[in-house]
C-alpha positions as CSV (number, residue, x, y, z in Angstrom):
1,X,-0.9,-4.0,24.8
2,X,2.0,-6.2,25.4
3,X,3.9,-6.7,22.3
4,X,6.7,-9.0,24.1
5,X,7.6,-12.4,21.7
6,X,4.8,-11.3,19.0
7,X,5.3,-12.0,15.4
8,X,5.5,-9.6,12.7
9,X,2.0,-9.4,11.8
10,X,0.9,-9.3,15.3
11,X,3.3,-6.4,16.1
12,X,1.9,-4.5,13.3
13,X,-1.8,-5.5,14.6
14,X,-0.7,-3.8,17.9
15,X,0.8,-0.8,16.3
16,X,-1.9,-0.1,14.4
17,X,-4.2,-0.5,17.8
18,X,-1.7,1.9,19.8
19,X,-2.1,4.7,17.2
20,X,-5.5,4.2,16.4
21,X,-7.1,3.7,20.0
22,X,-4.4,3.7,22.9
23,X,-3.1,7.0,22.2
24,X,-6.3,9.1,21.3
25,X,-7.4,7.6,24.8
26,X,-5.1,9.3,26.7
27,X,-6.8,12.3,26.5
28,X,-10.2,11.3,24.6
29,X,-13.2,9.0,25.2
30,X,-12.7,6.3,22.2
31,X,-15.6,4.6,21.1
32,X,-14.4,1.2,19.9
33,X,-16.4,-0.6,17.2
34,X,-15.3,-4.2,16.3
35,X,-17.4,-5.0,12.9
36,X,-17.0,-7.1,9.7
37,X,-18.2,-6.4,6.4
38,X,-20.6,-9.5,6.6
39,X,-22.4,-8.4,9.7
40,X,-25.9,-7.1,9.0
41,X,-26.1,-5.8,12.7
42,X,-23.0,-4.4,12.2
43,X,-24.0,-1.9,9.5
44,X,-27.4,-1.2,11.0
45,X,-25.3,0.1,14.1
46,X,-22.9,2.0,12.0
47,X,-24.9,4.7,11.0
48,X,-26.0,5.4,14.9
49,X,-22.5,5.6,16.4
50,X,-21.3,7.6,13.9
51,X,-24.1,10.1,14.3
52,X,-23.8,10.0,17.9
53,X,-20.2,10.3,17.9
54,X,-20.0,13.2,15.6
55,X,-22.4,14.9,18.2
56,X,-19.9,14.2,20.9
57,X,-16.6,15.5,19.1
58,X,-16.2,18.7,20.8
59,X,-16.7,16.9,23.8
60,X,-13.7,14.4,23.2
61,X,-15.4,11.6,22.1
62,X,-13.6,9.9,18.6
63,X,-14.8,6.5,17.0
64,X,-11.8,3.9,16.2
65,X,-13.5,0.8,14.4
66,X,-11.6,-2.6,14.3
67,X,-12.3,-5.2,11.2
68,X,-12.4,-8.5,13.2
69,X,-11.6,-10.3,9.9
70,X,-8.4,-8.1,9.1
71,X,-7.5,-7.5,12.7
72,X,-8.3,-11.0,14.4
73,X,-5.1,-10.7,16.6
74,X,-6.4,-7.4,18.4
75,X,-10.3,-9.0,18.5
76,X,-8.8,-12.1,20.0
77,X,-6.9,-9.7,22.9
78,X,-10.5,-8.4,23.6
79,X,-12.2,-12.0,23.6
80,X,-14.5,-11.0,20.9
81,X,-17.2,-13.4,20.1
82,X,-19.8,-11.8,18.4
83,X,-20.2,-8.5,16.7
84,X,-21.2,-5.6,16.8
85,X,-19.1,-5.6,19.9
86,X,-18.4,-2.0,21.4
87,X,-16.4,-1.1,24.0
88,X,-15.9,2.7,25.6
89,X,-11.7,3.2,26.0
90,X,-10.2,5.6,28.2
91,X,-6.2,6.0,28.8
92,X,-5.8,2.5,27.0
93,X,-8.3,0.6,29.1
94,X,-12.3,-0.4,28.5
95,X,-14.1,1.5,31.0
96,X,-17.4,0.7,29.5
97,X,-19.1,-2.0,27.5
98,X,-21.6,-0.3,24.9
99,X,-22.8,-3.3,23.2
100,X,-26.1,-3.6,23.9
101,X,-26.8,0.2,23.7
102,X,-27.8,-0.1,20.1
103,X,-30.1,2.9,20.0
104,X,-29.0,6.7,19.7
105,X,-30.8,7.4,23.1
106,X,-28.9,4.6,25.3
107,X,-25.7,5.8,23.6
108,X,-26.0,8.9,24.6
109,X,-26.8,8.3,28.0
110,X,-23.9,6.0,28.9
111,X,-21.4,8.4,27.4
112,X,-22.8,11.2,29.0
113,X,-22.1,9.1,32.4
114,X,-18.8,8.5,31.3
115,X,-18.0,12.2,30.4
116,X,-19.2,13.1,34.0
117,X,-17.2,10.8,35.5
118,X,-13.8,10.9,33.6
119,X,-11.3,13.9,33.0
120,X,-11.8,13.6,28.9
121,X,-10.4,16.6,27.2
122,X,-12.8,18.4,25.4
123,X,-12.4,18.6,22.0
124,X,-12.1,22.4,20.3
125,X,-15.7,22.6,18.9
126,X,-14.5,25.5,16.2
127,X,-11.9,22.7,14.9
128,X,-13.8,19.1,15.0
129,X,-11.5,16.3,14.4
130,X,-13.1,14.9,11.1
131,X,-10.2,12.7,10.0
132,X,-12.2,9.7,11.6
133,X,-15.3,10.6,9.8
134,X,-13.2,11.1,6.7
135,X,-11.8,7.3,7.0
136,X,-15.6,6.0,7.8
137,X,-16.4,7.6,4.6
138,X,-13.7,6.4,2.6
139,X,-14.4,3.0,3.9
140,X,-17.7,2.9,2.6
141,X,-16.7,3.9,-0.4
142,X,-14.2,1.3,-0.6
143,X,-16.8,-1.3,0.1
144,X,-19.2,0.1,-2.5
145,X,-21.5,1.1,0.2
146,X,-22.5,4.5,-1.6
147,X,-25.5,5.5,0.1
148,X,-23.4,5.3,3.8
149,X,-20.5,6.9,2.6
150,X,-22.9,9.9,1.1
151,X,-24.3,10.2,4.8
152,X,-21.3,10.1,6.4
153,X,-19.6,12.9,3.9
154,X,-22.9,15.0,4.2
155,X,-22.4,15.1,8.0
156,X,-18.8,16.0,7.4
157,X,-20.2,19.2,5.2
158,X,-22.4,20.0,7.9
159,X,-19.8,20.1,10.4
160,X,-17.0,21.8,8.2
161,X,-18.6,23.2,4.7
162,X,-15.5,24.0,3.5
163,X,-13.9,20.7,3.4
164,X,-12.7,19.7,0.2
165,X,-12.2,16.1,1.0
166,X,-15.8,15.8,2.2
167,X,-17.5,17.5,-0.9
168,X,-15.0,15.1,-3.3
169,X,-16.3,11.8,-1.3
170,X,-19.8,13.2,-1.6
171,X,-19.6,13.1,-5.1
172,X,-17.8,10.0,-5.4
173,X,-20.6,8.3,-3.1
174,X,-23.1,10.0,-6.2
175,X,-21.2,8.2,-8.7
176,X,-21.0,5.1,-7.0
177,X,-24.7,5.4,-6.7
178,X,-24.8,5.9,-10.5
179,X,-26.2,9.7,-9.9
180,X,-24.2,10.9,-12.6
181,X,-26.6,14.2,-12.8
182,X,-26.3,14.9,-9.3
183,X,-22.5,14.3,-8.9
184,X,-21.9,16.6,-12.2
185,X,-24.5,19.2,-10.5
186,X,-22.6,19.2,-7.1
187,X,-19.4,19.8,-8.5
188,X,-20.6,22.6,-10.9
189,X,-22.4,23.9,-7.6
190,X,-18.9,24.4,-5.6
191,X,-17.5,27.6,-4.5
192,X,-14.8,28.1,-7.3
193,X,-11.9,28.7,-4.3
194,X,-13.0,25.4,-2.9
195,X,-13.1,23.8,-6.5
196,X,-9.6,24.7,-7.3
197,X,-8.1,21.9,-4.5
198,X,-6.5,19.4,-5.9
199,X,-8.6,16.7,-4.4
200,X,-11.1,17.5,-7.1
201,X,-8.6,16.3,-9.8
202,X,-9.8,12.7,-9.2
203,X,-13.6,13.3,-8.7
204,X,-13.4,14.7,-12.3
205,X,-11.3,12.4,-13.9
206,X,-14.1,9.6,-12.0
207,X,-17.1,11.9,-13.5
208,X,-15.6,11.9,-17.0
209,X,-15.2,8.3,-17.1
210,X,-18.8,7.9,-15.7
211,X,-20.4,10.2,-18.4
212,X,-18.9,8.4,-21.0
213,X,-19.7,4.8,-19.5
214,X,-21.9,2.8,-22.3
215,X,-24.9,1.4,-20.9
216,X,-24.6,-2.3,-19.8
217,X,-26.7,-3.7,-22.1
218,X,-24.5,-2.2,-24.8
219,X,-21.6,-4.4,-23.5
220,X,-22.3,-7.2,-25.6
221,X,-22.4,-5.7,-28.6
222,X,-19.5,-3.8,-27.9
223,X,-17.5,-6.9,-27.2
224,X,-18.5,-8.0,-30.4
225,X,-17.6,-5.2,-32.4
226,X,-14.1,-4.7,-30.4
227,X,-13.3,-8.2,-31.8
228,X,-12.2,-6.3,-35.1
229,X,-8.7,-5.4,-34.4
230,X,-9.3,-2.1,-36.2
231,X,-12.4,-0.8,-34.4
232,X,-10.8,1.4,-32.2
233,X,-13.7,3.1,-31.5
234,X,-15.5,0.0,-30.1
235,X,-12.5,-0.9,-28.2
236,X,-12.4,2.5,-26.3
237,X,-16.0,2.0,-25.5
238,X,-15.6,-1.2,-24.4
239,X,-12.9,-0.2,-21.9
240,X,-15.2,2.7,-20.7
241,X,-18.2,0.2,-20.1
242,X,-15.9,-2.8,-18.2
243,X,-14.7,0.1,-16.2
244,X,-17.9,1.4,-15.3
245,X,-19.0,-2.3,-14.6
246,X,-16.0,-2.6,-11.9
247,X,-14.0,-4.8,-14.1
248,X,-10.8,-2.8,-13.6
249,X,-8.5,-5.6,-14.9
250,X,-10.8,-6.4,-18.3
251,X,-10.8,-2.6,-18.9
252,X,-6.9,-2.0,-18.2
253,X,-6.4,-5.2,-21.0
254,X,-8.0,-3.6,-23.5
255,X,-6.8,-0.1,-23.5
256,X,-3.2,-1.6,-23.3
257,X,-3.6,-3.8,-25.8
258,X,-4.8,-0.8,-27.9
259,X,-1.5,1.2,-26.8
260,X,0.8,-2.0,-27.7
261,X,-1.4,-2.3,-31.5
262,X,-1.5,1.6,-32.1
263,X,-0.8,4.0,-29.5
264,X,-1.0,7.3,-32.0
265,X,-4.6,6.4,-32.5
266,X,-6.9,9.5,-31.7
267,X,-4.0,11.4,-30.3
268,X,-3.1,8.5,-27.7
269,X,-6.6,8.2,-26.7
270,X,-6.3,4.7,-25.1
271,X,-3.2,5.8,-23.1
272,X,-5.1,9.0,-22.1
273,X,-8.1,7.0,-21.0
274,X,-5.8,4.3,-18.8
275,X,-4.2,7.6,-17.3
276,X,-7.8,9.0,-16.5
277,X,-8.8,5.8,-14.9
278,X,-5.2,5.9,-12.8
279,X,-6.1,9.2,-11.5
280,X,-9.8,8.5,-10.7
281,X,-8.5,5.6,-8.6
282,X,-5.8,7.4,-7.1
283,X,-2.4,7.3,-8.0
284,X,-1.3,5.7,-4.6
285,X,-3.6,2.6,-5.1
286,X,-1.5,-0.8,-5.7
287,X,-3.5,-1.9,-8.4
288,X,-2.7,1.4,-10.2
289,X,0.9,1.1,-9.3
290,X,1.0,-2.4,-11.1
291,X,-1.2,-1.5,-13.8
292,X,1.5,2.1,-14.4
293,X,4.0,-0.7,-14.8
294,X,2.5,-2.6,-17.2
295,X,2.0,0.4,-19.1
296,X,5.3,1.3,-19.0
297,X,6.6,-2.0,-20.3
298,X,4.4,-1.7,-23.6
299,X,5.4,1.9,-24.2
300,X,9.3,1.3,-23.4
301,X,9.4,-2.0,-23.6
């Protein structure tokens, strides 16, 4: 894909496409899926693509996904007019249109035909490339689709039982689905050596927050109680409830106000809870970085 005369955003899109699709396609068969969050048929097709590609991972087949809303320039280059649109890519070029192959059997048939004709380099069956699947699971979590995320991470665990990020992702997916007891049991049932992986720090923080969260029906009562500036316990519970309800900003606002009023209450419980939220979300998250700056301003002026 030519990059001459492109603006900065277009150049970045081309660079992402080159890394995610073109370079892998030099030796692998890349199944390229154009999709969007609002597309119902895309959501129906995704699990089928993921399952089939995972089954062919040791034969050199990988999956790449392009969100047409986020990468409109790339979609335009492929003249995508409807979604889902699916291509098979090899050596940087489309070699087949798989859009109409919606069923698992159809996809397998087309992929088998392509592998018989193309010099695709087989993968190592002992060490399948799990990065694309892990990315798909994380994308599902980011979209709030716990059921799909759990299915993806389960699939990875079948391929690589000792993959710590997959186990951590599964537990986070269970939390997204509100299955707190199952998430706790899954974490407790991990092999002790595996459970020492640093990736589970984020999981434990998320689990602790979920276990402390009040029921949604209690939020109105907590708001009323938290209006009393001296009722720190109600304010902390309200912050827990707001975070559990998906209101990060509301939870952070309550906790920052608590720190500003009395940072020593209950051995700094408000600050500790805010740090726990940071860890549960991930320290590299943009919202976390911005909120940490707000906390620093409160603490150090």
